[in-house]
C-alpha positions as CSV (number, residue, x, y, z in Angstrom):
1,X,6.0,34.1,54.8
2,X,5.2,37.1,52.6
3,X,6.9,40.4,53.3
4,X,3.6,41.9,54.4
5,X,3.1,39.2,57.0
6,X,6.8,39.5,58.1
7,X,6.1,43.1,58.9
8,X,2.9,42.3,60.8
9,X,4.7,39.7,62.9
10,X,6.9,42.4,64.4
11,X,3.9,43.5,66.5
12,X,3.8,40.2,68.5
13,X,5.8,39.7,71.7
14,X,8.5,37.2,71.0
15,X,7.4,34.6,73.6
16,X,8.5,31.6,71.6
17,X,10.8,31.0,68.5
18,X,8.5,30.6,65.5
19,X,9.4,29.4,62.0
20,X,8.5,31.8,59.2
21,X,5.3,30.0,58.4
22,X,1.7,31.4,58.7
23,X,-1.0,28.9,58.8
24,X,-4.2,30.0,57.2
25,X,-6.5,26.9,57.2
26,X,-6.9,23.6,59.0
27,X,-8.8,20.5,58.0
28,X,-8.9,17.4,60.2
29,X,-5.4,16.1,60.5
30,X,-3.8,18.7,58.3
31,X,-2.8,22.4,58.4
32,X,-2.2,24.6,55.3
33,X,0.1,27.6,55.2
34,X,-0.2,30.9,53.3
35,X,1.7,29.3,50.4
36,X,-0.8,26.4,50.1
37,X,1.6,23.8,51.5
38,X,-0.1,21.0,53.5
39,X,1.3,19.6,56.7
40,X,0.2,16.5,58.7
41,X,-0.2,17.9,62.2
42,X,0.9,15.6,65.0
43,X,1.0,18.5,67.5
44,X,-2.6,19.6,67.2
45,X,-2.2,22.6,69.3
46,X,-0.3,20.6,72.0
47,X,-3.1,18.0,72.3
48,X,-5.8,20.6,72.0
49,X,-7.6,19.7,68.8
50,X,-8.9,16.3,69.8
51,X,-11.2,16.2,66.8
52,X,-8.7,17.7,64.4
53,X,-8.8,21.1,62.8
54,X,-12.1,22.9,62.3
55,X,-14.4,19.8,62.7
56,X,-18.0,20.3,61.6
57,X,-19.3,19.5,65.1
58,X,-17.4,22.5,66.5
59,X,-18.1,25.0,63.7
60,X,-21.8,24.1,64.0
61,X,-21.8,24.6,67.8
62,X,-20.1,27.9,67.4
63,X,-22.4,29.2,64.7
64,X,-25.6,28.1,66.3
65,X,-24.7,29.3,69.8
66,X,-23.3,32.6,68.6
67,X,-26.7,33.3,67.1
68,X,-28.4,32.7,70.4
69,X,-26.2,33.9,73.3
70,X,-22.5,34.5,73.7
71,X,-22.0,35.8,77.3
72,X,-24.7,36.8,79.7
73,X,-22.0,37.0,82.5
74,X,-21.2,34.3,85.0
75,X,-23.8,35.9,87.4
76,X,-26.5,34.0,85.6
77,X,-27.2,30.4,84.6
78,X,-26.9,29.5,80.9
79,X,-28.0,26.3,79.3
80,X,-24.8,25.1,77.6
81,X,-22.8,25.3,80.8
82,X,-25.5,23.4,82.7
83,X,-25.6,20.7,80.0
84,X,-21.8,20.3,79.9
85,X,-21.4,20.3,83.7
86,X,-24.0,17.6,83.9
87,X,-22.4,15.5,81.2
88,X,-19.0,15.7,82.9
89,X,-20.4,14.6,86.3
90,X,-22.4,11.8,84.7
91,X,-19.3,10.4,83.2
92,X,-16.8,10.9,86.0
93,X,-16.5,10.4,89.7
94,X,-17.0,14.1,90.4
95,X,-20.0,16.1,91.7
96,X,-19.2,19.8,90.9
97,X,-17.7,21.6,88.0
98,X,-16.2,25.1,87.6
99,X,-15.5,26.3,84.1
100,X,-12.4,28.3,83.2
101,X,-10.6,29.4,80.0
102,X,-7.2,27.7,80.3
103,X,-5.6,24.7,82.0
104,X,-3.4,27.1,84.1
105,X,-6.6,28.8,85.4
106,X,-8.2,25.5,86.2
107,X,-5.1,24.4,88.1
108,X,-4.9,27.7,89.9
109,X,-8.5,27.0,91.0
110,X,-7.6,23.5,92.2
111,X,-4.8,25.0,94.3
112,X,-7.2,27.5,95.8
113,X,-9.8,24.9,96.5
114,X,-7.3,22.6,98.3
115,X,-6.1,25.5,100.4
116,X,-9.6,26.5,101.3
117,X,-10.4,22.9,102.3
118,X,-7.2,22.9,104.4
119,X,-8.4,26.0,106.2
120,X,-11.7,24.4,107.0
121,X,-10.7,20.8,107.7
122,X,-6.9,20.6,108.4
123,X,-6.1,23.5,110.7
124,X,-4.9,25.8,107.9
125,X,-2.7,23.2,106.1
126,X,-1.7,24.7,102.7
127,X,1.2,22.8,101.2
128,X,0.6,20.8,98.1
129,X,3.2,18.1,97.2
130,X,4.0,18.3,93.5
131,X,6.7,16.7,91.4
132,X,10.1,17.4,89.8
133,X,9.6,17.9,86.0
134,X,5.9,18.4,86.4
135,X,4.1,21.1,84.5
136,X,0.9,22.9,85.7
137,X,0.8,26.2,83.9
138,X,2.2,29.7,83.6
139,X,0.6,31.7,86.4
140,X,2.9,32.5,89.3
141,X,1.2,29.8,91.5
142,X,1.2,27.1,88.8
143,X,4.8,27.8,87.8
144,X,5.7,27.4,91.4
145,X,3.7,24.1,91.5
146,X,5.6,23.0,88.4
147,X,8.9,21.3,88.7
148,X,10.4,22.5,85.4
149,X,14.1,23.3,85.7
150,X,14.8,27.0,86.0
151,X,11.3,28.1,86.7
152,X,12.2,28.8,90.3
153,X,14.2,31.9,89.2
154,X,12.5,33.4,86.1
155,X,9.9,35.4,88.1
156,X,11.3,34.9,91.6
157,X,10.3,34.8,94.4
158,X,8.1,31.7,93.9
159,X,4.7,31.2,95.6
160,X,5.6,29.0,98.7
161,X,4.0,25.8,99.6
162,X,4.9,23.3,96.8
163,X,7.6,20.8,98.0
164,X,8.7,18.6,95.2
165,X,8.7,14.8,95.2
166,X,9.9,12.4,92.5
167,X,7.5,10.7,90.1
168,X,7.1,6.9,90.7
169,X,9.0,7.2,94.0
170,X,6.5,6.8,96.8
171,X,9.1,7.2,99.6
172,X,10.0,10.7,98.3
173,X,6.3,11.6,98.7
174,X,5.9,10.1,102.2
175,X,8.9,12.0,103.5
176,X,7.4,15.4,102.5
177,X,4.1,14.8,104.3
178,X,3.8,17.0,107.4
179,X,1.1,18.8,109.4
180,X,1.0,21.6,106.8
181,X,0.3,19.2,103.9
182,X,-3.1,19.4,102.4
183,X,-2.9,17.7,99.0
184,X,-0.8,15.8,96.4
185,X,-1.0,17.1,92.8
186,X,0.3,15.4,89.7
187,X,-0.1,14.8,86.0
188,X,-0.9,11.1,85.4
189,X,1.5,11.5,82.5
190,X,4.2,14.2,82.7
191,X,3.8,15.7,79.2
192,X,6.4,18.4,79.1
193,X,8.9,16.1,80.8
194,X,8.8,13.8,77.8
195,X,5.6,11.8,78.3
196,X,6.5,10.0,81.5
197,X,3.6,8.0,82.9
198,X,3.0,7.4,86.5
199,X,3.2,3.7,87.4
200,X,0.0,1.8,88.4
201,X,1.4,0.9,91.8
202,X,2.6,4.5,92.4
203,X,-0.9,6.0,91.7
204,X,-2.5,3.4,93.9
205,X,0.1,4.2,96.6
206,X,-0.7,7.9,96.3
207,X,-4.4,7.3,96.8
208,X,-3.6,5.2,99.9
209,X,-1.3,7.9,101.3
210,X,-4.0,10.5,100.8
211,X,-6.5,8.3,102.6
212,X,-4.1,7.6,105.4
213,X,-3.2,11.2,106.0
214,X,-6.5,12.8,105.1
215,X,-5.1,14.6,102.1
216,X,-6.6,15.5,98.7
217,X,-5.4,13.9,95.5
218,X,-5.5,16.3,92.6
219,X,-5.1,14.9,89.1
220,X,-4.0,17.5,86.5
221,X,-5.6,16.1,83.4
222,X,-5.2,19.2,81.3
223,X,-3.3,17.2,78.7
224,X,-4.3,13.6,79.5
225,X,-8.1,14.2,79.8
226,X,-10.8,14.0,77.3
227,X,-9.9,10.8,75.5
228,X,-6.2,11.5,75.0
229,X,-4.9,8.3,76.7
230,X,-7.6,6.0,75.3
231,X,-10.1,6.3,78.2
232,X,-12.2,9.4,78.8
233,X,-9.9,10.4,81.7
234,X,-6.5,9.0,82.5
235,X,-7.3,8.3,86.2
236,X,-9.6,5.5,84.9
237,X,-6.5,3.6,83.7
238,X,-5.3,3.3,87.3
239,X,-8.4,2.2,89.0
240,X,-8.4,5.0,91.5
241,X,-10.4,8.2,92.0
242,X,-8.9,11.6,92.6
243,X,-10.7,14.2,94.8
244,X,-10.1,17.0,92.3
245,X,-9.4,16.9,88.6
246,X,-8.5,19.7,86.1
247,X,-9.2,19.6,82.4
248,X,-8.2,21.9,79.5
249,X,-6.9,21.5,76.0
250,X,-9.1,18.7,74.6
251,X,-12.3,19.7,76.4
252,X,-12.6,22.6,74.0
253,X,-11.3,20.9,70.9
254,X,-9.5,24.1,69.9
255,X,-11.4,26.9,71.8
256,X,-10.4,28.3,75.2
257,X,-12.2,26.1,77.7
258,X,-11.0,24.4,80.9
259,X,-12.7,22.8,83.9
260,X,-12.1,22.2,87.6
261,X,-14.0,19.2,88.9
262,X,-14.3,18.2,92.6
263,X,-16.1,15.7,94.7
264,X,-18.8,17.1,97.0
265,X,-16.7,16.4,100.1
266,X,-14.0,18.9,99.1
267,X,-16.1,21.3,97.0
268,X,-16.0,24.0,99.6
269,X,-16.0,27.3,97.6
270,X,-18.7,29.7,98.7
271,X,-19.9,32.7,96.6
272,X,-17.1,35.2,96.1
273,X,-14.3,32.6,96.5
274,X,-13.9,31.9,92.7
275,X,-15.0,33.5,89.5
276,X,-14.0,35.0,86.2
277,X,-15.5,37.1,83.5
278,X,-15.6,34.3,80.9
279,X,-16.1,31.4,83.2
280,X,-18.8,29.1,81.9
281,X,-19.8,31.3,79.0
282,X,-22.3,29.6,76.7
283,X,-20.3,29.9,73.5
284,X,-17.3,27.9,74.8
285,X,-19.5,25.5,76.8
286,X,-21.6,24.8,73.7
287,X,-18.4,23.7,72.0
288,X,-17.3,21.6,75.0
289,X,-20.7,19.8,75.1
290,X,-20.4,19.0,71.3
291,X,-16.8,17.8,71.8
292,X,-17.7,15.6,74.8
293,X,-20.7,14.1,73.0
294,X,-18.4,13.2,70.1
295,X,-15.9,11.5,72.4
296,X,-18.7,9.6,74.1
297,X,-20.3,8.4,70.9
298,X,-20.4,4.7,70.4
299,X,-17.1,3.3,69.1
300,X,-15.1,6.6,69.2
301,X,-12.7,5.8,72.0
302,X,-12.3,2.2,70.9
303,X,-11.3,3.4,67.4
304,X,-9.0,6.0,68.9
305,X,-7.3,3.3,71.0
306,X,-6.8,1.1,67.9
307,X,-5.1,4.0,66.1
308,X,-3.0,4.7,69.2
309,X,-1.8,1.1,69.2
310,X,-1.0,1.4,65.5
311,X,1.1,4.5,66.2
312,X,2.9,2.9,69.1
313,X,3.6,-0.3,67.1
314,X,4.9,1.8,64.3
315,X,7.2,3.9,66.5
316,X,8.5,0.7,68.1
317,X,9.3,-0.7,64.7
318,X,11.1,2.5,63.8
319,X,13.0,2.3,67.0
320,X,14.2,-1.2,66.3
321,X,15.1,-0.5,62.7
322,X,17.1,2.7,63.5
323,X,18.5,1.7,66.9
324,X,16.6,4.3,68.9
325,X,15.2,4.2,72.4
326,X,12.0,3.7,74.4
327,X,8.5,4.3,73.1
328,X,6.2,5.3,76.0
329,X,2.8,6.8,76.8
330,X,-0.8,5.8,76.4
331,X,-3.4,6.2,73.7
332,X,-2.4,9.1,71.4
333,X,0.0,10.8,73.8
334,X,3.3,9.0,73.0
335,X,7.0,9.7,73.0
336,X,10.0,8.3,71.2
337,X,13.5,8.4,72.7
338,X,16.1,9.2,70.1
339,X,19.2,8.3,72.0
340,X,20.9,11.6,71.3
341,X,20.1,15.3,71.4
342,X,18.8,15.8,67.8
343,X,15.1,16.3,68.4
344,X,15.1,20.0,67.5
345,X,16.8,19.1,64.2
346,X,14.2,16.3,63.6
347,X,11.4,18.8,64.2
348,X,12.8,21.2,61.7
349,X,13.5,18.6,59.0
350,X,10.0,17.0,59.6
351,X,8.3,20.4,59.2
352,X,10.1,20.9,55.9
353,X,8.9,17.5,54.8
354,X,5.3,18.3,55.8
355,X,5.0,16.7,59.2
356,X,4.6,18.8,62.4
357,X,6.2,17.3,65.5
358,X,7.0,18.5,69.0
359,X,10.3,18.0,71.0
360,X,9.6,18.5,74.7
361,X,13.2,17.5,75.4
362,X,16.3,17.5,73.1
363,X,16.4,13.7,73.2
364,X,12.8,12.8,72.5
365,X,9.8,13.5,70.3
366,X,6.2,13.8,71.5
367,X,3.2,12.8,69.4
368,X,-0.3,14.2,69.9
369,X,-2.3,13.4,66.7
370,X,-6.1,14.1,66.6
371,X,-8.0,11.4,68.3
372,X,-10.0,10.6,65.2
373,X,-6.9,10.1,63.0
374,X,-7.3,7.4,60.4
375,X,-5.0,4.4,59.8
376,X,-3.9,5.9,56.5
377,X,-2.9,9.2,58.3
378,X,-0.8,7.2,60.8
379,X,0.9,5.3,58.1
380,X,1.7,8.5,56.2
381,X,3.1,10.1,59.3
382,X,5.3,7.1,60.1
383,X,6.6,7.0,56.6
384,X,7.5,10.7,56.7
385,X,9.1,10.3,60.2
386,X,11.2,7.4,59.0
387,X,12.5,9.4,56.0
388,X,13.4,12.3,58.3
389,X,15.0,10.3,61.1
390,X,17.2,8.0,59.0
391,X,19.8,10.5,58.0
392,X,19.8,12.3,61.4
393,X,20.2,9.4,63.8
394,X,23.0,7.6,62.0
């Protein structure tokens, strides 16, 4: 980083440790810093850039829509939001869509919707069972819903009403159900916990519990949605239908866009219950529409699944060769267990070698490449990863 940029960086709040690199350009699978160095990006904004960096389809949508209409206010209809909402309902099990700007905002909306439904249909029930190690965002309510260690004290007191069960332990869910319970909320794959998927039997069991006790099932697909797991939405992998789903990250392909989707039976907001200055603005929705059309194009998801299998097979081969641990996940949301707490060192060494990785936990790496990654890019990344890992795990 140049001295001028170092000086400018002092004006930013230090919310996260950042290396002294400034990225100035992105193209597909790669980022370029201010010194011209190229990095293969397997973070992609934490699974945000589903089509890679600055894809033509997004720049075209932004340019064309910005010349037409940017924000008429959410008090009026606009064409891009109508088209995107319709496309989402056509290709999911949901009937209504509310657009937001972040996954946390969408999850906050899901919590509010479930509580409103509880007021109307379950005698004021408001508790939402969530899960240890789950992650739902950084608002006060979504932090309280999350099960991340230590988050119960950072901004105490927490918002009440989020008892915690254990993922893949149906009994731990059942014992928390009481007359105040209105919903169960989970990520189909716990990303921040280290890419921990919910079991098929567990997801089916949750759906059955919700049906038995007249509860809502909320799928937080902020990270798993929009093609990340190989299907358009992760709930499809389990053969069940949630009542409410949230999307973020991939739906905007890099711009701030999120969505709250609900079935008609629980879509009980009335005018004044929910809103937001930027909710459903045409500029972001035009991008979301372009992204979703790309994901739905013939052959896109099948090609992404093939590349995901290539990456999984390559990680398993590395694990066998180097004596590492489990490879888990679906599609292009994968994790590799290292067997020791060296993940931060691996991330640093990989960055120096030109590969950007994420370590959600000290003992594992998380991989979130662009969904349109090529076979050559996967091979290149695996080769770089092998060179980085070999001296650090022996």
